C-alpha positions as CSV (number, residue, x, y, z in Angstrom):
1,F,105.6,100.5,100.4
2,V,108.8,99.3,102.1
3,G,109.8,95.7,101.7
4,R,111.0,93.0,99.5
5,L,109.7,93.1,96.0
6,T,108.4,89.5,95.8
7,E,105.1,87.9,95.0
8,Q,104.4,86.9,98.6
9,K,104.7,90.6,99.7
10,G,101.8,91.4,97.4
11,I,103.6,94.0,95.3
12,S,101.9,93.0,92.1
13,V,98.4,93.3,93.7
14,L,99.4,96.7,95.1
15,I,100.6,98.0,91.7
16,D,97.5,96.7,89.9
17,A,95.2,98.3,92.5
18,W,97.2,101.6,92.3
19,R,96.6,101.7,88.5
20,R,92.9,101.7,89.2
21,V,92.9,104.4,92.0
22,R,90.9,107.4,90.8
23,T,93.0,110.1,92.4
24,G,95.7,111.6,90.2
25,H,97.7,113.6,92.7
26,L,99.1,110.8,95.0
27,E,102.3,108.9,94.2
28,L,103.1,105.4,95.3
29,V,106.7,105.3,96.4
30,I,108.2,101.8,96.5
31,V,111.3,101.2,98.7
32,G,113.1,97.9,98.4
33,E,114.5,95.3,96.1
34,G,113.8,91.7,95.3
35,S,113.1,89.2,92.5
36,L,110.5,91.4,90.9
37,Y,112.5,94.7,91.0
38,E,114.2,94.3,87.6
39,G,110.9,93.5,85.9
40,L,109.0,96.4,87.5
41,A,111.3,99.3,88.2
42,P,112.6,100.2,84.7
43,D,109.1,100.9,83.4
44,P,106.9,101.9,86.3
45,P,103.2,102.7,85.8
46,P,102.1,106.4,86.1
47,R,102.4,107.8,89.7
48,V,104.7,105.0,90.8
49,R,108.3,105.6,91.8
50,F,110.8,102.9,92.6
51,I,113.6,104.0,94.9
52,G,115.4,100.7,95.5
53,Q,117.0,99.7,98.8
54,L,117.7,102.5,101.3
55,P,119.4,102.6,104.7
56,G,117.0,102.5,107.7
57,D,117.6,106.2,108.7
58,E,116.7,107.3,105.1
59,V,113.5,105.1,105.2
60,R,112.5,106.8,108.5
61,V,113.0,110.2,106.9
62,L,110.9,109.2,103.9
63,M,108.2,107.9,106.3
64,G,108.2,111.3,107.9
65,S,107.0,112.9,104.7
66,S,104.7,110.1,103.6
67,R,100.9,109.9,103.7
68,A,100.6,106.2,104.8
69,L,102.4,102.9,104.7
70,V,100.9,100.1,102.6
71,F,101.7,96.5,103.4
72,P,99.8,94.2,101.0
73,S,101.4,90.9,102.1
74,L,99.9,87.7,100.8
75,S,101.6,85.6,103.5
76,Y,101.1,85.3,107.3
77,E,103.7,87.4,109.0
78,G,104.5,88.0,112.7
79,Q,104.9,91.7,113.5
80,P,107.0,93.3,110.8
81,M,109.3,96.0,112.1
82,V,108.3,98.3,109.2
83,L,104.8,98.5,110.7
84,L,106.1,99.6,114.1
85,E,108.4,102.2,112.4
86,A,105.3,103.5,110.5
87,L,103.3,103.7,113.7
88,A,106.2,105.5,115.4
89,S,106.2,108.0,112.5
90,G,102.4,108.6,112.9
91,L,101.6,107.0,109.6
92,P,98.2,105.4,108.9
93,L,98.5,101.8,107.7
94,V,96.8,100.0,104.8
95,V,97.5,96.4,105.4
96,S,96.5,92.8,104.6
97,N,94.2,91.7,107.3
98,L,95.8,88.5,108.3
99,G,98.1,87.2,111.0
100,G,100.3,89.6,113.1
101,V,100.0,92.3,110.4
102,A,96.3,92.8,111.2
103,E,96.9,92.4,114.9
104,T,99.5,95.1,115.0
105,A,97.0,97.9,114.5
106,G,93.7,95.9,114.8
107,D,90.5,97.9,115.1
108,T,92.1,101.0,116.5
109,G,91.4,103.4,113.7
110,A,95.1,103.6,112.7
111,A,94.7,101.1,109.8
112,I,92.6,99.8,107.1
113,G,92.7,96.0,106.9
114,V,92.2,94.6,103.4
115,P,91.7,91.0,102.3
116,P,95.0,89.8,100.9
117,G,95.0,89.7,97.1
118,D,91.6,91.3,96.7
119,L,92.1,93.8,93.9
120,D,88.8,95.6,94.3
121,A,89.2,95.9,98.1
122,W,92.8,97.2,97.7
123,T,91.7,99.8,95.2
124,T,89.0,101.0,97.5
125,A,91.3,101.1,100.5
126,L,94.0,103.0,98.6
127,E,91.4,105.6,97.5
128,Q,90.8,106.3,101.2
129,L,94.3,107.9,101.2
130,D,92.8,110.8,99.3
131,D,90.7,111.7,102.4
132,D,92.7,114.3,104.3
133,Q,90.5,114.0,107.4
134,W,90.9,110.3,107.6
135,V,94.7,110.4,107.0
136,D,95.1,113.0,109.8
137,A,92.9,111.1,112.3
138,A,94.5,107.8,111.5
139,G,98.0,109.2,111.7
140,H,97.3,110.7,115.1
141,T,95.9,107.4,116.2
142,S,98.9,105.5,114.9
143,R,101.3,107.6,117.0
144,R,99.2,107.2,120.1
145,L,99.0,103.4,119.5
146,Y,102.8,103.2,119.2
147,E,103.2,105.1,122.4
148,R,100.7,102.9,124.2
149,R,101.9,99.5,122.9
150,Y,105.2,99.5,121.1
151,T,107.8,101.9,122.6
152,P,111.0,100.2,123.8
153,E,110.0,100.9,127.4
154,R,106.6,99.3,126.9
155,A,108.2,96.3,125.2
156,L,110.5,95.9,128.2
157,E,107.6,96.1,130.6
158,T,105.8,93.3,128.6
159,L,108.9,91.1,128.5
160,V,109.5,91.5,132.3
161,S,105.9,90.8,133.0
162,G,106.0,87.6,130.9
163,Y,109.1,86.4,132.8
164,R,107.4,87.2,136.1
165,E,104.3,85.2,135.2
166,A,106.4,82.3,134.0
167,I,108.4,82.3,137.3
168,S,105.2,82.5,139.3
169,R,103.6,79.6,137.5
170,R,106.7,77.5,138.0
171,R,106.7,78.2,141.7
172,R,103.1,77.3,142.0
173,R,103.7,74.0,140.3
174,R,106.6,73.1,142.6
175,L,104.6,74.0,145.7
176,G,101.4,72.4,144.4
């Protein structure tokens, strides 16, 4: 998990679900700070490690050695940069299936979409991270998805295309 430790980011649901996960060899690493940090970090549950805030380059290094990125947000969000960074790192995603978060990976096989706040569904989704075959396939799909949709070059193409379309529509209205 990388993000603010606040209720709307779903960190409490994530930790509660993690306590129920039936695999003992995986560790939940939580990067970030926020209003819940002081209440959670000093006495973490088993297999949970709080790191606190890290610079972006250190987060990317940590992602490179991670199994997945979890994003349990309870709020509608656009397209969080952390999801794009995870896709660029070839990480599978376990995300709340609402808003732009769900649309970022969609039904590509790179992510598991989970109803926000649903403890049972989050527990089941997190247990999927124990499946090496799924993690490898989803990670490969994540990187391909990033290359196809989200590289800086692709973003520039999309932006330029949008401007061209807007200019074309304006011309048609003036001539029409």
